[in-house]
C-alpha positions in Angstrom: 61.7 -20.5 -45.3 60.5 -24.1 -45.9 59.2 -24.4 -49.4 57.1 -27.4 -50.5 56.5 -28.4 -46.9 54.4 -31.3 -47.9 57.3 -32.9 -49.6 59.2 -33.0 -46.3 56.4 -34.9 -44.7 56.6 -37.5 -47.5 60.4 -37.8 -47.5 60.6 -38.5 -43.7 57.4 -40.5 -43.2 59.4 -43.6 -42.3 61.8 -41.8 -40.0 59.5 -41.2 -36.9 58.3 -37.9 -38.2 61.8 -36.4 -38.2 60.8 -33.4 -40.4 57.8 -32.7 -38.2 59.9 -32.7 -35.0 62.5 -30.4 -36.7 59.9 -28.1 -38.1 57.9 -27.9 -34.8 61.0 -27.2 -32.7 62.3 -24.6 -35.2 58.8 -23.0 -35.5 58.4 -22.8 -31.7 61.8 -21.3 -31.2 61.3 -18.7 -34.0 57.8 -17.9 -32.7 59.2 -16.9 -29.4 61.9 -14.7 -31.1 59.6 -13.1 -33.6 58.2 -10.3 -31.5 61.6 -9.1 -30.2 64.0 -9.8 -33.0 61.9 -9.8 -36.2 62.5 -13.4 -36.9 60.0 -15.1 -39.2 59.4 -18.8 -40.0 57.7 -19.3 -43.3 56.1 -22.6 -44.5 55.0 -22.7 -48.1 53.2 -25.2 -50.2 51.0 -25.2 -53.3 48.7 -27.8 -51.8 46.1 -26.9 -49.1 46.1 -30.6 -48.2 49.6 -30.2 -46.8 48.1 -28.1 -44.0 44.7 -29.8 -43.6 45.7 -32.6 -41.3 48.6 -34.2 -39.4 51.8 -32.1 -38.9 50.7 -29.3 -41.2 47.5 -28.8 -39.4 49.3 -28.4 -36.0 51.7 -25.8 -37.5 49.0 -23.8 -39.3 46.8 -23.7 -36.2 49.8 -22.2 -34.3 50.6 -19.6 -37.0 49.2 -16.1 -36.4 49.5 -14.9 -40.0 48.5 -16.8 -43.1 48.7 -15.7 -46.7 46.1 -17.3 -49.0 46.6 -17.1 -52.8 44.4 -18.3 -55.6 43.0 -21.8 -55.1 40.8 -24.1 -57.2 37.4 -25.2 -56.1 38.7 -28.6 -55.0 41.0 -27.0 -52.4 38.5 -24.4 -51.3 36.5 -26.8 -49.0 39.6 -27.7 -47.0 40.7 -24.1 -46.9 37.2 -23.0 -45.7 37.3 -25.6 -42.9 40.7 -24.4 -41.7 40.3 -20.6 -42.0 36.6 -20.0 -41.9 36.4 -17.9 -45.0 33.3 -15.9 -45.8 31.4 -16.5 -49.1 33.0 -13.3 -50.5 36.5 -14.3 -49.4 36.0 -17.7 -51.0 34.8 -16.1 -54.3 37.8 -13.8 -54.2 40.3 -16.7 -53.7 38.7 -18.7 -56.6 39.0 -15.8 -59.0 42.2 -14.0 -57.9 44.7 -13.1 -60.5 48.4 -13.5 -59.8 49.6 -11.1 -57.1 46.3 -11.0 -55.3 45.4 -12.8 -52.1 44.1 -12.6 -48.6 46.2 -12.0 -45.4 44.6 -13.7 -42.4 45.5 -12.6 -38.9 43.9 -13.0 -35.5 42.5 -9.5 -36.0 40.8 -10.3 -39.3 41.3 -10.9 -43.0 42.2 -8.4 -45.6 42.7 -8.7 -49.4 46.0 -7.5 -50.8 47.9 -7.0 -54.0 51.6 -7.6 -54.3 52.9 -5.3 -56.9 55.8 -6.8 -58.9 58.2 -4.8 -61.1 58.7 -6.1 -64.7 62.3 -7.1 -64.0 61.3 -9.0 -60.8 58.6 -10.8 -62.8 61.1 -11.8 -65.5 63.6 -13.0 -62.9 61.3 -14.9 -60.6 58.2 -16.1 -62.6 57.3 -19.7 -62.8 55.7 -19.0 -66.2 58.4 -17.5 -68.4 57.2 -15.9 -71.6 
């Protein structure tokens, strides 16, 4: 799991794309293992722009499964360009409540709800009460 992937691009910008080379190599190795060993390689960011161009774009284009959570209207145009969302899918992503999203695979896109127990929410929320 690589969280805040865009930060790694910024931190290593002056080091000949060190993070991109590491992420690419790790991603390609895990992609080859995934079908037989259940290995997953997860890239996460709150910013669509981290995946809209450069290293992020290459990695997202080579990812079979993408999970799309609520976005604001400013990010939606980039997201539409990358994932070819329908008008209904775009509206869903703009208005989704926490826990809702869309899973995009080569076979299609489906909405989902990730049910979270109260104790899990209390433990892992980014918005404590």
